[in-house]
Every structure is written in structure tokens, then in C-alpha cells.
Wavefront OBJ file of the C-alpha trace (Angstrom):
o trace
v -38.362 -14.986 -7.508
v -39.659 -12.072 -9.559
v -37.965 -8.781 -8.698
v -39.925 -5.590 -7.973
v -39.379 -4.122 -11.465
v -40.625 -7.277 -13.201
v -43.591 -7.449 -10.843
v -44.549 -3.846 -11.582
v -44.174 -4.406 -15.331
v -46.345 -7.521 -15.114
v -48.862 -5.460 -13.201
v -51.449 -6.258 -10.645
v -53.557 -8.013 -13.272
v -50.841 -10.601 -13.791
v -50.446 -11.168 -10.080
v -54.191 -11.120 -9.581
v -54.793 -13.980 -11.963
v -53.255 -16.359 -9.433
v -55.319 -15.369 -6.403
v -56.615 -18.027 -4.086
v -59.523 -19.815 -5.755
v -61.942 -18.950 -2.938
v -61.112 -15.251 -3.065
v -62.388 -13.106 -5.883
v -60.029 -10.468 -7.234
v -62.915 -8.590 -8.775
v -64.085 -6.247 -6.058
v -67.584 -7.171 -4.919
v -70.436 -4.873 -5.889
v -70.830 -3.022 -2.614
v -72.778 0.218 -2.718
v -72.299 1.086 0.940
v -68.800 -0.154 1.509
v -65.532 0.599 -0.179
v -63.684 -1.955 -2.250
v -61.167 -2.113 0.578
v -63.837 -3.031 3.118
v -65.204 -5.705 0.787
v -61.744 -7.187 0.239
v -60.978 -7.066 3.939
v -64.173 -9.027 4.553
v -62.896 -11.694 2.157
v -59.464 -11.908 3.829
v -60.788 -11.652 7.416
v -61.551 -15.404 7.710
v -57.873 -16.121 6.951
v -56.518 -14.022 9.831
v -54.172 -16.040 12.044
v -54.023 -18.749 9.356
v -50.668 -20.172 8.291
v -49.337 -20.103 4.719
v -46.416 -22.110 3.326
v -44.045 -19.895 1.324
v -42.487 -21.427 -1.774
v -40.014 -20.224 -4.371
v -39.213 -22.275 -7.473
v -40.951 -25.263 -5.874
v -38.842 -25.083 -2.690
v -40.382 -24.665 0.742
v -38.836 -21.558 2.305
v -40.829 -20.836 5.446
v -44.304 -20.391 6.898
v -46.020 -17.055 7.355
v -49.098 -16.286 9.430
v -51.586 -13.668 8.223
v -51.601 -11.406 11.266
v -53.246 -8.159 10.219
v -55.381 -6.448 7.575
v -54.937 -2.706 7.309
v -56.432 -0.028 5.091
v -53.827 1.907 3.120
v -53.439 5.412 1.776
v -56.605 7.181 0.635
v -56.667 8.823 -2.787
v -59.564 10.015 -4.983
v -59.039 7.294 -7.600
v -57.381 4.479 -5.599
v -58.420 2.265 -2.690
v -55.554 0.481 -0.994
v -55.136 -2.202 1.638
v -52.307 -4.225 3.122
v -51.940 -7.778 4.342
v -49.341 -8.253 7.096
v -47.716 -11.609 7.711
v -45.542 -12.655 10.642
v -42.710 -15.095 10.105
v -42.979 -18.296 12.112
v -39.362 -19.360 11.521
v -35.851 -17.904 11.542
v -35.749 -17.740 7.718
v -35.630 -14.182 6.357
v -37.231 -13.451 2.996
v -35.977 -10.760 0.644
v -38.409 -8.353 -1.013
v -39.928 -10.188 -3.931
v -42.703 -12.285 -5.372
v -43.506 -15.611 -3.691
v -46.148 -18.310 -3.801
v -48.066 -18.617 -0.555
v -50.007 -21.841 -0.157
v -52.893 -22.423 2.238
v -53.965 -26.056 2.747
v -57.687 -25.309 2.289
v -57.681 -22.268 -0.002
v -54.936 -23.001 -2.511
v -52.025 -20.889 -3.710
v -51.567 -17.144 -3.944
v -48.761 -15.311 -5.735
v -47.931 -12.174 -3.733
v -45.253 -9.502 -3.774
v -43.911 -9.286 -0.203
v -41.936 -6.466 1.358
v -40.056 -7.092 4.609
v -40.839 -4.564 7.333
v -39.281 -4.358 10.790
v -41.514 -3.436 13.720
v -40.247 -1.179 16.484
v -39.924 -4.342 18.606
v -37.431 -5.671 16.039
v -39.803 -8.456 14.992
v -39.704 -9.008 11.210
v -42.923 -9.196 9.278
v -43.985 -8.912 5.658
v -46.453 -6.666 3.846
v -48.415 -7.317 0.644
v -50.095 -4.193 -0.755
v -53.119 -4.083 -3.033
v -54.104 -0.884 -4.869
v -57.510 -0.846 -6.545
v -58.775 1.713 -9.037
v -62.077 3.186 -7.882
v -65.095 2.717 -10.149
v -66.307 6.022 -11.604
v -62.996 7.794 -10.966
v -62.363 8.174 -14.678
v -59.450 5.702 -14.451
v -61.529 2.521 -14.743
l 1 2 3 4 5 6 7 8 9 10 11 12 13 14 15 16 17 18 19 20 21 22 23 24 25 26 27 28 29 30 31 32 33 34 35 36 37 38 39 40 41 42 43 44 45 46 47 48 49 50 51 52 53 54 55 56 57 58 59 60 61 62 63 64 65 66 67 68 69 70 71 72 73 74 75 76 77 78 79 80 81 82 83 84 85 86 87 88 89 90 91 92 93 94 95 96 97 98 99 100 101 102 103 104 105 106 107 108 109 110 111 112 113 114 115 116 117 118 119 120 121 122 123 124 125 126 127 128 129 130 131 132 133 134 135 136 137
């Protein structure tokens, strides 16, 4: 497992290079929709789909993609979150894991455990995208 500091130092580009083959990390050219909306459209077909979570080649658990949510708005950053529910009693620590989908391949994501008010554990993966024309890209 890669810890948060190592993940941040590697950067999103390093994590992005391992995205599912059918999903494009490069934000689609969408004049009328934000990068977040375009990315959500790419992840939408995977809602309610199950992913096997692996670490160092070991099967740890299965997670189900349960929600896509837009994140914090900023002038130069678009952000969105993927939320996964745990389908087993195994608890994952915050860290970087490989998620494997049988039809779409493997994805390396940094997951943060979050507890809902109901007490149900779930996990969040956050993507922050620099906005074209913001002077940062």
C-alpha cells in the first residue's frame, strides 16, 4: 500500500496512468459541460458495479461503486468523488489500492474511509482536475 504522502508526491499523473483502459483520464473536450460532468458520464455506467480490491497481489475485499458526487468548486479546479460501499466485513485503511473490474480492468485509486451517519463504512476516491484556461494548465 502506498501511504498518503507517497501518493501525493507521486501525484495524480502517476495514479492516472493506471486508469481503467475503457476510461480516459484526459478530460473530454466538452464545451458545454464541465470536466466533472464529462468524467461523471464516463463513470456513470459503472454505478452499482462491483470491484475486487487487491493489495500486493492479495484479494482484500469487494467494493461497489455506489455514488458519484461533484466536489468543491474553485476557479482553477474541478473536483469529483467516487463513493464505494464495502460488501464485506473487511475494513480498509486510508491508502492506495488496486480495484479490479472483470470487464474494465484495473484501477489504482487512493481511498479514504468515511463513516456515514448510519454507521455504515464506505470509501471515497477524490479527483481534482485543473481547469483549462485557468492559467494553471
